[in-house]
Structures are given as C-alpha cells and as structure tokens.
N, CA, C and O atoms as a GROMACS GRO file, in nm:
protein
  352
    1UNK      N    1   0.180   3.058   0.258
    1UNK     CA    2   0.150   2.930   0.196
    1UNK      C    3   0.274   2.842   0.184
    1UNK      O    4   0.262   2.720   0.182
    2UNK      N    5   0.391   2.900   0.175
    2UNK     CA    6   0.511   2.821   0.156
    2UNK      C    7   0.574   2.771   0.285
    2UNK      O    8   0.666   2.689   0.281
    3UNK      N    9   0.528   2.819   0.399
    3UNK     CA   10   0.592   2.783   0.526
    3UNK      C   11   0.586   2.632   0.554
    3UNK      O   12   0.687   2.577   0.597
    4UNK      N   13   0.474   2.561   0.531
    4UNK     CA   14   0.476   2.416   0.556
    4UNK      C   15   0.578   2.342   0.470
    4UNK      O   16   0.626   2.236   0.511
    5UNK      N   17   0.612   2.395   0.353
    5UNK     CA   18   0.715   2.332   0.271
    5UNK      C   19   0.851   2.343   0.336
    5UNK      O   20   0.935   2.253   0.321
    6UNK      N   21   0.875   2.451   0.408
    6UNK     CA   22   1.006   2.476   0.464
    6UNK      C   23   1.021   2.408   0.600
    6UNK      O   24   1.124   2.345   0.626
    7UNK      N   25   0.923   2.421   0.686
    7UNK     CA   26   0.938   2.371   0.822
    7UNK      C   27   0.813   2.300   0.871
    7UNK      O   28   0.768   2.324   0.983
    8UNK      N   29   0.757   2.214   0.790
    8UNK     CA   30   0.640   2.138   0.830
    8UNK      C   31   0.678   2.013   0.907
    8UNK      O   32   0.797   1.988   0.930
    9UNK      N   33   0.581   1.936   0.947
    9UNK     CA   34   0.608   1.814   1.024
    9UNK      C   35   0.695   1.713   0.949
    9UNK      O   36   0.777   1.645   1.011
   10UNK      N   37   0.678   1.703   0.819
   10UNK     CA   38   0.759   1.608   0.741
   10UNK      C   39   0.906   1.647   0.742
   10UNK      O   40   0.993   1.561   0.752
   11UNK      N   41   0.934   1.775   0.732
   11UNK     CA   42   1.073   1.822   0.734
   11UNK      C   43   1.136   1.797   0.870
   11UNK      O   44   1.250   1.752   0.879
   12UNK      N   45   1.061   1.825   0.975
   12UNK     CA   46   1.115   1.803   1.109
   12UNK      C   47   1.141   1.655   1.135
   12UNK      O   48   1.245   1.619   1.191
   13UNK      N   49   1.049   1.569   1.095
   13UNK     CA   50   1.067   1.426   1.114
   13UNK      C   51   1.184   1.374   1.032
   13UNK      O   52   1.267   1.298   1.082
   14UNK      N   53   1.191   1.416   0.906
   14UNK     CA   54   1.302   1.373   0.820
   14UNK      C   55   1.435   1.422   0.874
   14UNK      O   56   1.534   1.348   0.869
   15UNK      N   57   1.438   1.543   0.924
   15UNK     CA   58   1.563   1.598   0.979
   15UNK      C   59   1.612   1.517   1.099
   15UNK      O   60   1.731   1.489   1.112
   16UNK      N   61   1.520   1.480   1.186
   16UNK     CA   62   1.559   1.400   1.302
   16UNK      C   63   1.611   1.263   1.262
   16UNK      O   64   1.710   1.215   1.316
   17UNK      N   65   1.545   1.201   1.166
   17UNK     CA   66   1.587   1.068   1.121
   17UNK      C   67   1.721   1.075   1.048
   17UNK      O   68   1.810   0.994   1.072
   18UNK      N   69   1.735   1.173   0.958
   18UNK     CA   70   1.858   1.185   0.881
   18UNK      C   71   1.976   1.229   0.966
   18UNK      O   72   2.090   1.194   0.938
   19UNK      N   73   1.950   1.307   1.071
   19UNK     CA   74   2.059   1.352   1.158
   19UNK      C   75   2.126   1.233   1.227
   19UNK      O   76   2.246   1.236   1.253
   20UNK      N   77   2.049   1.130   1.254
   20UNK     CA   78   2.105   1.010   1.317
   20UNK      C   79   2.199   0.936   1.222
   20UNK      O   80   2.304   0.887   1.264
   21UNK      N   81   2.161   0.929   1.095
   21UNK     CA   82   2.240   0.850   1.002
   21UNK      C   83   2.348   0.930   0.929
   21UNK      O   84   2.451   0.874   0.892
   22UNK      N   85   2.326   1.060   0.907
   22UNK     CA   86   2.421   1.140   0.828
   22UNK      C   87   2.490   1.250   0.906
   22UNK      O   88   2.582   1.313   0.855
   23UNK      N   89   2.448   1.276   1.026
   23UNK     CA   90   2.509   1.380   1.107
   23UNK      C   91   2.432   1.511   1.099
   23UNK      O   92   2.371   1.543   0.997
   24UNK      N   93   2.434   1.584   1.208
   24UNK     CA   94   2.355   1.706   1.220
   24UNK      C   95   2.407   1.817   1.128
   24UNK      O   96   2.328   1.896   1.077
   25UNK      N   97   2.538   1.823   1.107
   25UNK     CA   98   2.595   1.930   1.025
   25UNK      C   99   2.545   1.920   0.881
   25UNK      O  100   2.507   2.021   0.822
   26UNK      N  101   2.544   1.800   0.826
   26UNK     CA  102   2.498   1.781   0.689
   26UNK      C  103   2.349   1.812   0.677
   26UNK      O  104   2.307   1.874   0.579
   27UNK      N  105   2.270   1.771   0.774
   27UNK     CA  106   2.125   1.794   0.770
   27UNK      C  107   2.094   1.943   0.781
   27UNK      O  108   2.010   1.994   0.707
   28UNK      N  109   2.159   2.013   0.873
   28UNK     CA  110   2.136   2.157   0.887
   28UNK      C  111   2.184   2.230   0.763
   28UNK      O  112   2.119   2.325   0.718
   29UNK      N  113   2.296   2.188   0.707
   29UNK     CA  114   2.345   2.248   0.582
   29UNK      C  115   2.246   2.229   0.468
   29UNK      O  116   2.222   2.322   0.391
   30UNK      N  117   2.188   2.110   0.457
   30UNK     CA  118   2.089   2.084   0.353
   30UNK      C  119   1.964   2.168   0.374
   30UNK      O  120   1.904   2.216   0.277
   31UNK      N  121   1.924   2.187   0.500
   31UNK     CA  122   1.807   2.269   0.529
   31UNK      C  123   1.831   2.415   0.489
   31UNK      O  124   1.744   2.478   0.428
   32UNK      N  125   1.948   2.469   0.522
   32UNK     CA  126   1.980   2.607   0.484
   32UNK      C  127   1.993   2.621   0.332
   32UNK      O  128   1.952   2.723   0.276
   33UNK      N  129   2.049   2.520   0.266
   33UNK     CA  130   2.058   2.523   0.120
   33UNK      C  131   1.918   2.524   0.058
   33UNK      O  132   1.894   2.597  -0.038
   34UNK      N  133   1.828   2.444   0.113
   34UNK     CA  134   1.690   2.440   0.066
   34UNK      C  135   1.623   2.576   0.084
   34UNK      O  136   1.552   2.623  -0.005
   35UNK      N  137   1.645   2.638   0.201
   35UNK     CA  138   1.584   2.769   0.227
   35UNK      C  139   1.643   2.876   0.136
   35UNK      O  140   1.572   2.968   0.094
   36UNK      N  141   1.773   2.865   0.104
   36UNK     CA  142   1.836   2.961   0.014
   36UNK      C  143   1.779   2.952  -0.127
   36UNK      O  144   1.771   3.052  -0.198
   37UNK      N  145   1.740   2.833  -0.168
   37UNK     CA  146   1.678   2.816  -0.299
   37UNK      C  147   1.532   2.862  -0.297
   37UNK      O  148   1.485   2.927  -0.390
   38UNK      N  149   1.460   2.828  -0.190
   38UNK     CA  150   1.318   2.859  -0.183
   38UNK      C  151   1.288   3.007  -0.165
   38UNK      O  152   1.187   3.055  -0.217
   39UNK      N  153   1.372   3.080  -0.094
   39UNK     CA  154   1.342   3.222  -0.068
   39UNK      C  155   1.326   3.303  -0.196
   39UNK      O  156   1.225   3.372  -0.210
   40UNK      N  157   1.421   3.298  -0.290
   40UNK     CA  158   1.399   3.375  -0.414
   40UNK      C  159   1.279   3.325  -0.494
   40UNK      O  160   1.207   3.404  -0.555
   41UNK      N  161   1.259   3.194  -0.495
   41UNK     CA  162   1.144   3.140  -0.569
   41UNK      C  163   1.012   3.186  -0.511
   41UNK      O  164   0.922   3.226  -0.585
   42UNK      N  165   0.999   3.182  -0.379
   42UNK     CA  166   0.875   3.226  -0.316
   42UNK      C  167   0.859   3.378  -0.327
   42UNK      O  168   0.747   3.428  -0.338
   43UNK      N  169   0.969   3.451  -0.323
   43UNK     CA  170   0.962   3.597  -0.337
   43UNK      C  171   0.915   3.638  -0.476
   43UNK      O  172   0.845   3.738  -0.492
   44UNK      N  173   0.954   3.561  -0.575
   44UNK     CA  174   0.918   3.595  -0.714
   44UNK      C  175   0.804   3.510  -0.766
   44UNK      O  176   0.786   3.499  -0.888
   45UNK      N  177   0.725   3.449  -0.678
   45UNK     CA  178   0.622   3.356  -0.723
   45UNK      C  179   0.516   3.423  -0.811
   45UNK      O  180   0.467   3.360  -0.905
   46UNK      N  181   0.482   3.548  -0.783
   46UNK     CA  182   0.385   3.617  -0.868
   46UNK      C  183   0.438   3.636  -1.010
   46UNK      O  184   0.367   3.614  -1.107
   47UNK      N  185   0.564   3.676  -1.020
   47UNK     CA  186   0.626   3.697  -1.151
   47UNK      C  187   0.636   3.565  -1.227
   47UNK      O  188   0.605   3.558  -1.346
   48UNK      N  189   0.679   3.460  -1.157
   48UNK     CA  190   0.692   3.327  -1.220
   48UNK      C  191   0.556   3.278  -1.266
   48UNK      O  192   0.543   3.223  -1.376
   49UNK      N  193   0.454   3.295  -1.183
   49UNK     CA  194   0.320   3.249  -1.218
   49UNK      C  195   0.264   3.324  -1.339
   49UNK      O  196   0.196   3.265  -1.422
   50UNK      N  197   0.293   3.454  -1.349
   50UNK     CA  198   0.248   3.531  -1.466
   50UNK      C  199   0.318   3.487  -1.592
   50UNK      O  200   0.258   3.483  -1.699
   51UNK      N  201   0.447   3.453  -1.581
   51UNK     CA  202   0.524   3.412  -1.700
   51UNK      C  203   0.481   3.275  -1.751
   51UNK      O  204   0.469   3.255  -1.872
   52UNK      N  205   0.458   3.179  -1.660
   52UNK     CA  206   0.425   3.044  -1.708
   52UNK      C  207   0.277   3.027  -1.734
   52UNK      O  208   0.238   2.936  -1.807
   53UNK      N  209   0.194   3.112  -1.677
   53UNK     CA  210   0.050   3.106  -1.703
   53UNK      C  211  -0.024   3.015  -1.607
   53UNK      O  212   0.036   2.934  -1.536
   54UNK      N  213  -0.154   3.031  -1.606
   54UNK     CA  214  -0.240   2.958  -1.514
   54UNK      C  215  -0.242   2.809  -1.546
   54UNK      O  216  -0.234   2.725  -1.456
   55UNK      N  217  -0.252   2.776  -1.675
   55UNK     CA  218  -0.261   2.635  -1.715
   55UNK      C  219  -0.132   2.561  -1.684
   55UNK      O  220  -0.136   2.451  -1.629
   56UNK      N  221  -0.019   2.620  -1.717
   56UNK     CA  222   0.109   2.556  -1.689
   56UNK      C  223   0.131   2.541  -1.539
   56UNK      O  224   0.188   2.441  -1.494
   57UNK      N  225   0.086   2.638  -1.463
   57UNK     CA  226   0.098   2.631  -1.318
   57UNK      C  227   0.014   2.516  -1.263
   57UNK      O  228   0.057   2.444  -1.173
   58UNK      N  229  -0.105   2.498  -1.316
   58UNK     CA  230  -0.192   2.388  -1.273
   58UNK      C  231  -0.133   2.253  -1.312
   58UNK      O  232  -0.140   2.158  -1.234
   59UNK      N  233  -0.074   2.244  -1.430
   59UNK     CA  234  -0.011   2.120  -1.475
   59UNK      C  235   0.107   2.086  -1.385
   59UNK      O  236   0.123   1.971  -1.344
   60UNK      N  237   0.190   2.186  -1.354
   60UNK     CA  238   0.304   2.163  -1.265
   60UNK      C  239   0.257   2.118  -1.128
   60UNK      O  240   0.318   2.030  -1.067
   61UNK      N  241   0.150   2.176  -1.078
   61UNK     CA  242   0.095   2.135  -0.949
   61UNK      C  243   0.050   1.991  -0.950
   61UNK      O  244   0.073   1.918  -0.854
   62UNK      N  245  -0.016   1.949  -1.058
   62UNK     CA  246  -0.061   1.809  -1.070
   62UNK      C  247   0.058   1.713  -1.076
   62UNK      O  248   0.056   1.606  -1.015
   63UNK      N  249   0.162   1.751  -1.150
   63UNK     CA  250   0.279   1.664  -1.163
   63UNK      C  251   0.348   1.649  -1.027
   63UNK      O  252   0.383   1.538  -0.988
   64UNK      N  253   0.367   1.761  -0.956
   64UNK     CA  254   0.432   1.752  -0.826
   64UNK      C  255   0.346   1.678  -0.724
   64UNK      O  256   0.399   1.611  -0.636
   65UNK      N  257   0.215   1.689  -0.736
   65UNK     CA  258   0.126   1.612  -0.648
   65UNK      C  259   0.141   1.462  -0.673
   65UNK      O  260   0.143   1.382  -0.580
   66UNK      N  261   0.152   1.426  -0.800
   66UNK     CA  262   0.171   1.286  -0.836
   66UNK      C  263   0.305   1.233  -0.783
   66UNK      O  264   0.312   1.121  -0.732
   67UNK      N  265   0.411   1.313  -0.796
   67UNK     CA  266   0.541   1.273  -0.744
   67UNK      C  267   0.538   1.257  -0.592
   67UNK      O  268   0.596   1.163  -0.538
   68UNK      N  269   0.471   1.348  -0.525
   68UNK     CA  270   0.459   1.340  -0.380
   68UNK      C  271   0.382   1.215  -0.338
   68UNK      O  272   0.418   1.150  -0.240
   69UNK      N  273   0.277   1.182  -0.411
   69UNK     CA  274   0.200   1.060  -0.381
   69UNK      C  275   0.286   0.935  -0.404
   69UNK      O  276   0.278   0.840  -0.326
   70UNK      N  277   0.368   0.935  -0.508
   70UNK     CA  278   0.456   0.821  -0.534
   70UNK      C  279   0.558   0.804  -0.422
   70UNK      O  280   0.587   0.692  -0.381
   71UNK      N  281   0.613   0.914  -0.373
   71UNK     CA  282   0.707   0.907  -0.262
   71UNK      C  283   0.638   0.854  -0.137
   71UNK      O  284   0.695   0.773  -0.064
   72UNK      N  285   0.515   0.898  -0.112
   72UNK     CA  286   0.441   0.851   0.004
   72UNK      C  287   0.414   0.701  -0.004
   72UNK      O  288   0.428   0.630   0.096
   73UNK      N  289   0.376   0.652  -0.120
   73UNK     CA  290   0.350   0.509  -0.138
   73UNK      C  291   0.479   0.430  -0.115
   73UNK      O  292   0.477   0.323  -0.053
   74UNK      N  293   0.589   0.483  -0.164
   74UNK     CA  294   0.719   0.415  -0.145
   74UNK      C  295   0.754   0.407   0.004
   74UNK      O  296   0.798   0.303   0.052
   75UNK      N  297   0.735   0.517   0.076
   75UNK     CA  298   0.766   0.516   0.219
   75UNK      C  299   0.676   0.421   0.296
   75UNK      O  300   0.722   0.350   0.386
   76UNK      N  301   0.548   0.418   0.261
   76UNK     CA  302   0.456   0.324   0.327
   76UNK      C  303   0.496   0.180   0.296
   76UNK      O  304   0.493   0.094   0.384
   77UNK      N  305   0.534   0.154   0.172
   77UNK     CA  306   0.577   0.020   0.131
   77UNK      C  307   0.699  -0.024   0.211
   77UNK      O  308   0.703  -0.136   0.261
   78UNK      N  309   0.798   0.064   0.222
   78UNK     CA  310   0.918   0.030   0.300
   78UNK      C  311   0.884   0.010   0.448
   78UNK      O  312   0.942  -0.076   0.514
   79UNK      N  313   0.791   0.089   0.500
   79UNK     CA  314   0.750   0.073   0.639
   79UNK      C  315   0.684  -0.061   0.664
   79UNK      O  316   0.712  -0.127   0.764
   80UNK      N  317   0.597  -0.102   0.574
   80UNK     CA  318   0.529  -0.231   0.588
   80UNK      C  319   0.629  -0.345   0.575
   80UNK      O  320   0.623  -0.442   0.650
   81UNK      N  321   0.723  -0.333   0.480
   81UNK     CA  322   0.826  -0.437   0.466
   81UNK      C  323   0.911  -0.446   0.592
   81UNK      O  324   0.949  -0.555   0.634
   82UNK      N  325   0.942  -0.331   0.652
   82UNK     CA  326   1.019  -0.331   0.776
   82UNK      C  327   0.944  -0.399   0.890
   82UNK      O  328   1.004  -0.470   0.970
   83UNK      N  329   0.814  -0.377   0.897
   83UNK     CA  330   0.734  -0.443   1.000
   83UNK      C  331   0.729  -0.592   0.978
   83UNK      O  332   0.738  -0.670   1.074
   84UNK      N  333   0.715  -0.634   0.853
   84UNK     CA  334   0.706  -0.777   0.823
   84UNK      C  335   0.837  -0.846   0.855
   84UNK      O  336   0.837  -0.957   0.909
   85UNK      N  337   0.948  -0.783   0.823
   85UNK     CA  338   1.079  -0.846   0.846
   85UNK      C  339   1.115  -0.853   0.993
   85UNK      O  340   1.189  -0.944   1.033
   86UNK      N  341   1.066  -0.761   1.075
   86UNK     CA  342   1.101  -0.763   1.217
   86UNK      C  343   1.004  -0.843   1.300
   86UNK      O  344   1.031  -0.871   1.416
   87UNK      N  345   0.890  -0.881   1.244
   87UNK     CA  346   0.792  -0.961   1.317
   87UNK      C  347   0.839  -1.106   1.321
   87UNK      O  348   0.870  -1.165   1.217
   88UNK      N  349   0.846  -1.165   1.441
   88UNK     CA  350   0.895  -1.306   1.451
   88UNK      C  351   0.796  -1.406   1.397
   88UNK      O  352   0.824  -1.526   1.399
   0.00000   0.00000   0.00000
C-alpha cells in the first residue's frame, strides 16, 4: 500500500521537473532521505496504528487528504495562471 507514496507517477514527474531546476544530486538525495524516513514508519505501521487507535488514524487520514487536495488546487491554479500569461 505504501509503494505509490514512494515511487508513484507524482514522484516521478516531480523528480524530473525538480532535477531541471535544482540538480539531479539534490533530487536523488531528497528521494533517498524520504525513503529512509518512510521505511521505519511503514515497517512499524501496525504498532503505530494500535497506539494511536482507529479513530485517530481516520482523523489523520482525513487531515492529510485535505492537505493533498489543497496542494492539488494550488498546482492547478498555478497551471491555469501560467497558461493565461503565456497566451497572446
């Protein structure tokens, strides 16, 4: 279940775009840093879920879904503004 978070289409697209502006070394380093953080969390997900409980886990899921939707709206907004500014 965690694999799309690590290497899904959004990560690949973002990596390609960021590599152009920030350099490949920084992007690959950030990817490995992300994987180093995610591996222990995903390995201990059962323990973490038992400690925080079902309700808290559901609340956290809703909050992160809302944040993800806000980021998506922001990206769409910037994309539309970019189209408007480049249209003659």
